[in-house]
N, CA and C atoms as a LAMMPS dump frame, in Angstrom:
ITEM: TIMESTEP
0
ITEM: NUMBER OF ATOMS
405
ITEM: BOX BOUNDS ff ff ff
-5.0000000000000000e+02 5.0000000000000000e+02
-5.0000000000000000e+02 5.0000000000000000e+02
-5.0000000000000000e+02 5.0000000000000000e+02
ITEM: ATOMS id mol type element x y z
1 1 1 N -26.167 410.754 -246.325
2 1 2 C -24.921 410.47 -245.651
3 1 3 C -23.739 410.747 -246.571
4 2 1 N -23.903 410.434 -247.843
5 2 2 C -22.824 410.697 -248.788
6 2 3 C -22.542 412.19 -248.888
7 3 1 N -23.609 412.974 -248.895
8 3 2 C -23.46 414.422 -248.979
9 3 3 C -22.652 414.972 -247.804
10 4 1 N -22.807 414.384 -246.637
11 4 2 C -22.093 414.83 -245.437
12 4 3 C -20.808 414.041 -245.2
13 5 1 N -20.462 413.177 -246.177
14 5 2 C -19.256 412.346 -246.113
15 5 3 C -19.213 411.493 -244.848
16 6 1 N -20.353 410.883 -244.54
17 6 2 C -20.474 409.99 -243.39
18 6 3 C -20.574 408.554 -243.867
19 7 1 N -19.996 407.653 -243.129
20 7 2 C -20.07 406.239 -243.454
21 7 3 C -21.008 405.531 -242.496
22 8 1 N -21.97 404.782 -243.034
23 8 2 C -22.848 404.014 -242.14
24 8 3 C -22.093 402.841 -241.536
25 9 1 N -22.576 402.365 -240.42
26 9 2 C -22.01 401.176 -239.783
27 9 3 C -22.948 400.015 -240.069
28 10 1 N -22.442 398.989 -240.689
29 10 2 C -23.203 397.777 -240.946
30 10 3 C -22.604 396.654 -240.12
31 11 1 N -23.46 395.877 -239.499
32 11 2 C -23.01 394.72 -238.734
33 11 3 C -23.205 393.481 -239.604
34 12 1 N -22.167 393.094 -240.305
35 12 2 C -22.275 391.971 -241.238
36 12 3 C -22.53 390.647 -240.536
37 13 1 N -22.068 390.522 -239.291
38 13 2 C -22.228 389.274 -238.554
39 13 3 C -23.532 389.211 -237.772
40 14 1 N -24.34 390.251 -237.855
41 14 2 C -25.587 390.323 -237.087
42 14 3 C -26.756 390.277 -238.053
43 15 1 N -27.601 389.285 -237.905
44 15 2 C -28.766 389.158 -238.766
45 15 3 C -30.006 389.596 -238.001
46 16 1 N -30.661 390.61 -238.499
47 16 2 C -31.927 391.057 -237.915
48 16 3 C -33.041 390.631 -238.856
49 17 1 N -33.617 389.49 -238.57
50 17 2 C -34.584 388.938 -239.505
51 17 3 C -36.03 389.15 -239.116
52 18 1 N -36.298 389.381 -237.85
53 18 2 C -37.698 389.516 -237.466
54 18 3 C -38.092 390.964 -237.196
55 19 1 N -37.124 391.859 -237.153
56 19 2 C -37.379 393.294 -237.005
57 19 3 C -38.182 393.627 -235.746
58 20 1 N -37.896 392.947 -234.66
59 20 2 C -38.657 393.094 -233.432
60 20 3 C -38.059 394.142 -232.493
61 21 1 N -38.838 394.484 -231.472
62 21 2 C -38.394 395.367 -230.409
63 21 3 C -37.129 394.784 -229.763
64 22 1 N -37.154 393.501 -229.448
65 22 2 C -36.011 392.848 -228.798
66 22 3 C -34.758 392.928 -229.672
67 23 1 N -34.899 392.671 -230.969
68 23 2 C -33.74 392.774 -231.863
69 23 3 C -33.202 394.196 -231.922
70 24 1 N -34.098 395.175 -231.919
71 24 2 C -33.659 396.568 -231.913
72 24 3 C -32.872 396.895 -230.658
73 25 1 N -33.347 396.409 -229.529
74 25 2 C -32.663 396.647 -228.257
75 25 3 C -31.282 395.98 -228.262
76 26 1 N -31.24 394.715 -228.643
77 26 2 C -29.981 393.96 -228.622
78 26 3 C -28.98 394.489 -229.654
79 27 1 N -29.447 394.868 -230.815
80 27 2 C -28.559 395.41 -231.842
81 27 3 C -27.998 396.753 -231.402
82 28 1 N -28.844 397.581 -230.778
83 28 2 C -28.355 398.875 -230.298
84 28 3 C -27.33 398.663 -229.199
85 29 1 N -27.551 397.691 -228.343
86 29 2 C -26.58 397.369 -227.287
87 29 3 C -25.234 397.003 -227.909
88 30 1 N -25.249 396.148 -228.912
89 30 2 C -24.031 395.726 -229.595
90 30 3 C -23.335 396.915 -230.269
91 31 1 N -24.092 397.735 -230.967
92 31 2 C -23.512 398.911 -231.623
93 31 3 C -22.9 399.864 -230.606
94 32 1 N -23.633 400.128 -229.534
95 32 2 C -23.153 401.062 -228.516
96 32 3 C -21.878 400.547 -227.858
97 33 1 N -21.845 399.26 -227.538
98 33 2 C -20.663 398.688 -226.886
99 33 3 C -19.434 398.696 -227.791
100 34 1 N -19.65 398.616 -229.093
101 34 2 C -18.524 398.572 -230.028
102 34 3 C -18.133 399.93 -230.612
103 35 1 N -19.081 400.851 -230.707
104 35 2 C -18.814 402.113 -231.398
105 35 3 C -19.13 403.356 -230.578
106 36 1 N -19.764 403.21 -229.435
107 36 2 C -20.127 404.358 -228.627
108 36 3 C -21.442 404.974 -229.066
109 37 1 N -21.708 406.146 -228.545
110 37 2 C -22.973 406.827 -228.798
111 37 3 C -22.992 407.421 -230.208
112 38 1 N -23.955 407.014 -231.034
113 38 2 C -24.054 407.593 -232.381
114 38 3 C -24.798 408.919 -232.343
115 39 1 N -24.677 409.692 -233.405
116 39 2 C -25.487 410.9 -233.553
117 39 3 C -26.918 410.526 -233.926
118 40 1 N -27.04 409.503 -234.783
119 40 2 C -28.356 409.11 -235.285
120 40 3 C -28.377 407.623 -235.605
121 41 1 N -29.576 407.05 -235.535
122 41 2 C -29.788 405.638 -235.856
123 41 3 C -30.991 405.56 -236.787
124 42 1 N -30.821 404.849 -237.895
125 42 2 C -31.921 404.59 -238.815
126 42 3 C -32.147 403.09 -238.825
127 43 1 N -33.326 402.66 -238.423
128 43 2 C -33.612 401.233 -238.33
129 43 3 C -34.486 400.776 -239.498
130 44 1 N -34.628 399.478 -239.644
131 44 2 C -35.424 398.93 -240.738
132 44 3 C -36.875 398.69 -240.344
133 45 1 N -37.219 398.957 -239.084
134 45 2 C -38.612 398.839 -238.651
135 45 3 C -38.861 399.752 -237.467
136 46 1 N -40.115 400.117 -237.294
137 46 2 C -40.481 400.947 -236.147
138 46 3 C -40.254 400.217 -234.837
139 47 1 N -40.535 398.917 -234.807
140 47 2 C -40.338 398.161 -233.574
141 47 3 C -38.872 398.121 -233.172
142 48 1 N -37.985 397.977 -234.147
143 48 2 C -36.552 398.004 -233.831
144 48 3 C -36.147 399.389 -233.324
145 49 1 N -36.714 400.442 -233.908
146 49 2 C -36.424 401.797 -233.445
147 49 3 C -36.863 401.974 -232
148 50 1 N -38.016 401.442 -231.661
149 50 2 C -38.51 401.542 -230.288
150 50 3 C -37.631 400.763 -229.32
151 51 1 N -37.108 399.625 -229.774
152 51 2 C -36.158 398.876 -228.954
153 51 3 C -34.886 399.66 -228.732
154 52 1 N -34.406 400.342 -229.768
155 52 2 C -33.205 401.173 -229.644
156 52 3 C -33.459 402.33 -228.685
157 53 1 N -34.629 402.955 -228.79
158 53 2 C -34.983 404.04 -227.875
159 53 3 C -34.982 403.533 -226.439
160 54 1 N -35.563 402.371 -226.216
161 54 2 C -35.604 401.812 -224.864
162 54 3 C -34.2 401.546 -224.334
163 55 1 N -33.307 401.057 -225.198
164 55 2 C -31.926 400.832 -224.77
165 55 3 C -31.307 402.136 -224.274
166 56 1 N -31.442 403.185 -225.044
167 56 2 C -30.857 404.467 -224.646
168 56 3 C -31.496 405.007 -223.373
169 57 1 N -32.817 404.933 -223.287
170 57 2 C -33.492 405.418 -222.086
171 57 3 C -33.054 404.638 -220.844
172 58 1 N -32.866 403.347 -220.983
173 58 2 C -32.415 402.51 -219.859
174 58 3 C -30.999 402.855 -219.417
175 59 1 N -30.235 403.484 -220.305
176 59 2 C -28.842 403.815 -220
177 59 3 C -28.622 405.321 -219.817
178 60 1 N -29.699 406.046 -219.548
179 60 2 C -29.597 407.449 -219.18
180 60 3 C -29.472 408.441 -220.316
181 61 1 N -29.675 408.013 -221.54
182 61 2 C -29.608 408.922 -222.684
183 61 3 C -31.011 409.357 -223.084
184 62 1 N -31.094 410.543 -223.668
185 62 2 C -32.38 411.084 -224.101
186 62 3 C -32.453 411.125 -225.625
187 63 1 N -33.586 410.676 -226.13
188 63 2 C -33.878 410.748 -227.564
189 63 3 C -34.869 411.893 -227.725
190 64 1 N -34.6 412.901 -228.534
191 64 2 C -33.534 413.065 -229.504
192 64 3 C -32.366 413.929 -229.016
193 65 1 N -32.355 414.337 -227.762
194 65 2 C -31.299 415.253 -227.301
195 65 3 C -29.901 414.657 -227.453
196 66 1 N -29.756 413.367 -227.133
197 66 2 C -28.443 412.726 -227.229
198 66 3 C -28.256 411.95 -228.531
199 67 1 N -29.324 411.405 -229.052
200 67 2 C -29.266 410.619 -230.29
201 67 3 C -30.624 410.677 -230.984
202 68 1 N -30.619 410.856 -232.297
203 68 2 C -31.848 410.837 -233.09
204 68 3 C -32.103 409.419 -233.58
205 69 1 N -33.375 409.047 -233.638
206 69 2 C -33.735 407.698 -234.097
207 69 3 C -34.906 407.803 -235.059
208 70 1 N -34.805 407.045 -236.153
209 70 2 C -35.886 406.991 -237.143
210 70 3 C -36.215 405.532 -237.423
211 71 1 N -37.503 405.271 -237.584
212 71 2 C -37.965 403.923 -237.899
213 71 3 C -38.412 403.819 -239.342
214 72 1 N -39.066 402.698 -239.631
215 72 2 C -39.533 402.451 -240.998
216 72 3 C -40.808 401.615 -240.902
217 73 1 N -41.919 402.134 -241.304
218 73 2 C -43.223 401.456 -241.374
219 73 3 C -44.37 402.427 -241.135
220 74 1 N -44.238 403.304 -240.152
221 74 2 C -45.296 404.194 -239.682
222 74 3 C -46.451 403.404 -239.077
223 75 1 N -46.116 402.57 -238.103
224 75 2 C -47.136 401.869 -237.331
225 75 3 C -47.921 402.881 -236.503
226 76 1 N -49.159 402.554 -236.169
227 76 2 C -49.993 403.453 -235.365
228 76 3 C -49.34 403.819 -234.036
229 77 1 N -48.59 402.897 -233.466
230 77 2 C -47.973 403.127 -232.154
231 77 3 C -46.932 404.25 -232.181
232 78 1 N -46.448 404.612 -233.361
233 78 2 C -45.446 405.69 -233.478
234 78 3 C -45.949 407.005 -232.914
235 79 1 N -47.253 407.211 -232.953
236 79 2 C -47.829 408.466 -232.477
237 79 3 C -48.042 408.488 -230.966
238 80 1 N -48.031 407.319 -230.324
239 80 2 C -48.313 407.301 -228.888
240 80 3 C -47.116 406.901 -228.031
241 81 1 N -46.02 406.498 -228.66
242 81 2 C -44.823 406.177 -227.873
243 81 3 C -44.12 407.48 -227.484
244 82 1 N -43.203 407.387 -226.542
245 82 2 C -42.469 408.573 -226.074
246 82 3 C -40.981 408.363 -226.287
247 83 1 N -40.342 409.221 -227.074
248 83 2 C -40.931 410.282 -227.886
249 83 3 C -41.665 409.698 -229.089
250 84 1 N -42.571 410.502 -229.657
251 84 2 C -43.232 410.035 -230.868
252 84 3 C -42.17 409.779 -231.932
253 85 1 N -42.303 408.666 -232.64
254 85 2 C -41.246 408.198 -233.535
255 85 3 C -41.334 408.798 -234.937
256 86 1 N -40.238 409.421 -235.361
257 86 2 C -40.083 409.813 -236.758
258 86 3 C -39.897 408.526 -237.554
259 87 1 N -40.539 408.438 -238.705
260 87 2 C -40.536 407.174 -239.436
261 87 3 C -40.704 407.405 -240.934
262 88 1 N -40.51 406.345 -241.678
263 88 2 C -40.737 406.344 -243.118
264 88 3 C -42.025 405.561 -243.381
265 89 1 N -42.972 406.209 -244.061
266 89 2 C -44.245 405.559 -244.378
267 89 3 C -44.142 404.899 -245.753
268 90 1 N -44.534 403.631 -245.8
269 90 2 C -44.568 402.886 -247.053
270 90 3 C -46.008 402.792 -247.554
271 91 1 N -46.176 402.678 -248.865
272 91 2 C -47.49 402.487 -249.454
273 91 3 C -47.669 400.986 -249.686
274 92 1 N -48.233 400.305 -248.685
275 92 2 C -48.356 398.847 -248.749
276 92 3 C -49.251 398.378 -249.877
277 93 1 N -50.297 399.137 -250.166
278 93 2 C -51.187 398.751 -251.249
279 93 3 C -50.445 398.768 -252.586
280 94 1 N -49.676 399.816 -252.825
281 94 2 C -48.911 399.904 -254.067
282 94 3 C -47.84 398.808 -254.136
283 95 1 N -47.215 398.504 -253.004
284 95 2 C -46.227 397.416 -252.968
285 95 3 C -46.879 396.109 -253.389
286 96 1 N -48.072 395.838 -252.86
287 96 2 C -48.786 394.603 -253.201
288 96 3 C -49.156 394.534 -254.672
289 97 1 N -49.652 395.638 -255.209
290 97 2 C -50.032 395.683 -256.628
291 97 3 C -48.8 395.465 -257.507
292 98 1 N -47.714 396.172 -257.215
293 98 2 C -46.492 396.046 -258.017
294 98 3 C -45.913 394.634 -257.914
295 99 1 N -45.957 394.043 -256.715
296 99 2 C -45.451 392.674 -256.545
297 99 3 C -46.288 391.69 -257.364
298 100 1 N -47.603 391.875 -257.336
299 100 2 C -48.483 391.013 -258.137
300 100 3 C -48.213 391.171 -259.616
301 101 1 N -48.069 392.417 -260.066
302 101 2 C -47.759 392.669 -261.479
303 101 3 C -46.427 392.029 -261.871
304 102 1 N -45.427 392.133 -260.988
305 102 2 C -44.109 391.558 -261.275
306 102 3 C -44.203 390.038 -261.373
307 103 1 N -44.991 389.438 -260.507
308 103 2 C -45.156 387.977 -260.542
309 103 3 C -45.805 387.54 -261.85
310 104 1 N -46.813 388.258 -262.267
311 104 2 C -47.474 387.941 -263.544
312 104 3 C -46.494 388.113 -264.697
313 105 1 N -45.703 389.201 -264.687
314 105 2 C -44.697 389.414 -265.727
315 105 3 C -43.673 388.285 -265.748
316 106 1 N -43.276 387.824 -264.577
317 106 2 C -42.292 386.73 -264.505
318 106 3 C -42.869 385.448 -265.1
319 107 1 N -44.146 385.185 -264.854
320 107 2 C -44.781 383.981 -265.395
321 107 3 C -44.984 384.089 -266.896
322 108 1 N -45.347 385.285 -267.373
323 108 2 C -45.575 385.5 -268.807
324 108 3 C -44.283 385.53 -269.607
325 109 1 N -43.236 386.056 -269.038
326 109 2 C -41.966 386.241 -269.745
327 109 3 C -40.876 385.425 -269.06
328 110 1 N -40.997 384.146 -269.12
329 110 2 C -40.072 383.242 -268.427
330 110 3 C -38.615 383.59 -268.716
331 111 1 N -37.86 383.787 -267.648
332 111 2 C -36.436 384.019 -267.773
333 111 3 C -36.045 385.459 -268.072
334 112 1 N -37 386.297 -268.382
335 112 2 C -36.667 387.688 -268.686
336 112 3 C -36.425 388.453 -267.382
337 113 1 N -35.352 389.219 -267.372
338 113 2 C -34.997 389.997 -266.188
339 113 3 C -35.96 391.169 -266.03
340 114 1 N -36.431 391.364 -264.792
341 114 2 C -37.33 392.475 -264.509
342 114 3 C -36.543 393.709 -264.087
343 115 1 N -37.068 394.851 -264.425
344 115 2 C -36.478 396.102 -263.977
345 115 3 C -36.765 396.293 -262.484
346 116 1 N -35.894 397.013 -261.788
347 116 2 C -36.167 397.298 -260.374
348 116 3 C -37.486 398.055 -260.222
349 117 1 N -38.159 397.793 -259.131
350 117 2 C -39.422 398.46 -258.836
351 117 3 C -39.174 399.437 -257.697
352 118 1 N -39.525 400.675 -257.899
353 118 2 C -39.33 401.7 -256.88
354 118 3 C -40.688 402.223 -256.446
355 119 1 N -40.921 402.17 -255.157
356 119 2 C -42.157 402.674 -254.57
357 119 3 C -41.795 403.904 -253.736
358 120 1 N -42.458 404.996 -253.977
359 120 2 C -42.199 406.225 -253.228
360 120 3 C -42.559 406.039 -251.752
361 121 1 N -41.795 406.674 -250.89
362 121 2 C -42.063 406.678 -249.463
363 121 3 C -42.185 408.119 -248.988
364 122 1 N -42.676 408.284 -247.776
365 122 2 C -42.791 409.615 -247.187
366 122 3 C -42.183 409.585 -245.794
367 123 1 N -41.438 410.625 -245.447
368 123 2 C -40.925 410.733 -244.089
369 123 3 C -41.99 411.429 -243.243
370 124 1 N -42.257 410.845 -242.104
371 124 2 C -43.219 411.393 -241.159
372 124 3 C -42.408 411.904 -239.97
373 125 1 N -42.249 413.203 -239.898
374 125 2 C -41.395 413.814 -238.877
375 125 3 C -42.179 413.955 -237.583
376 126 1 N -41.606 413.372 -236.527
377 126 2 C -42.193 413.494 -235.203
378 126 3 C -41.097 413.948 -234.244
379 127 1 N -41.054 413.393 -233.048
380 127 2 C -40.183 413.931 -231.996
381 127 3 C -38.858 413.207 -231.776
382 128 1 N -38.599 412.107 -232.457
383 128 2 C -37.405 411.317 -232.14
384 128 3 C -36.144 411.756 -232.889
385 129 1 N -36.265 412.785 -233.712
386 129 2 C -35.112 413.301 -234.458
387 129 3 C -35 414.803 -234.269
388 130 1 N -33.763 415.265 -234.289
389 130 2 C -33.533 416.705 -234.285
390 130 3 C -32.344 417.002 -235.18
391 131 1 N -32.307 418.208 -235.677
392 131 2 C -31.204 418.614 -236.528
393 131 3 C -30.019 418.986 -235.652
394 132 1 N -28.876 418.409 -235.969
395 132 2 C -27.662 418.702 -235.227
396 132 3 C -26.961 419.894 -235.839
397 133 1 N -26.432 420.742 -235.007
398 133 2 C -25.813 421.977 -235.473
399 133 3 C -24.537 421.737 -236.27
400 134 1 N -23.855 420.617 -236.055
401 134 2 C -22.584 420.406 -236.756
402 134 3 C -22.767 420.174 -238.253
403 135 1 N -23.971 419.934 -238.697
404 135 2 C -24.221 419.746 -240.104
405 135 3 C -24.744 421.026 -240.684
């Protein structure tokens, strides 16, 4: 987004804590009512992405023709929903190992600040995103 000089929209007054389909639908409704139709939506979970897709479909918009949507998790359902959801795949096993290692380090080195932990992700391109010509 920085490369294209685009600013993301954050809803500071909206807490999405359960990352559910319903929250995705309701958050997309709020965003749409306040900002109009976006070019793209990046959600924090696949279920929220599916809720956003349902909101657009219920209001006559097509994903990805009118708006691109990407999720985060790569749940199995991403391959069977319509459209198939583009998503970010996380390595849950590596996350668990790194979290365990960090916990042990915290116990062994009381009070010592830990370095940030970065786990690589992979984008899984499916049907819910398309490249827009204006970019």
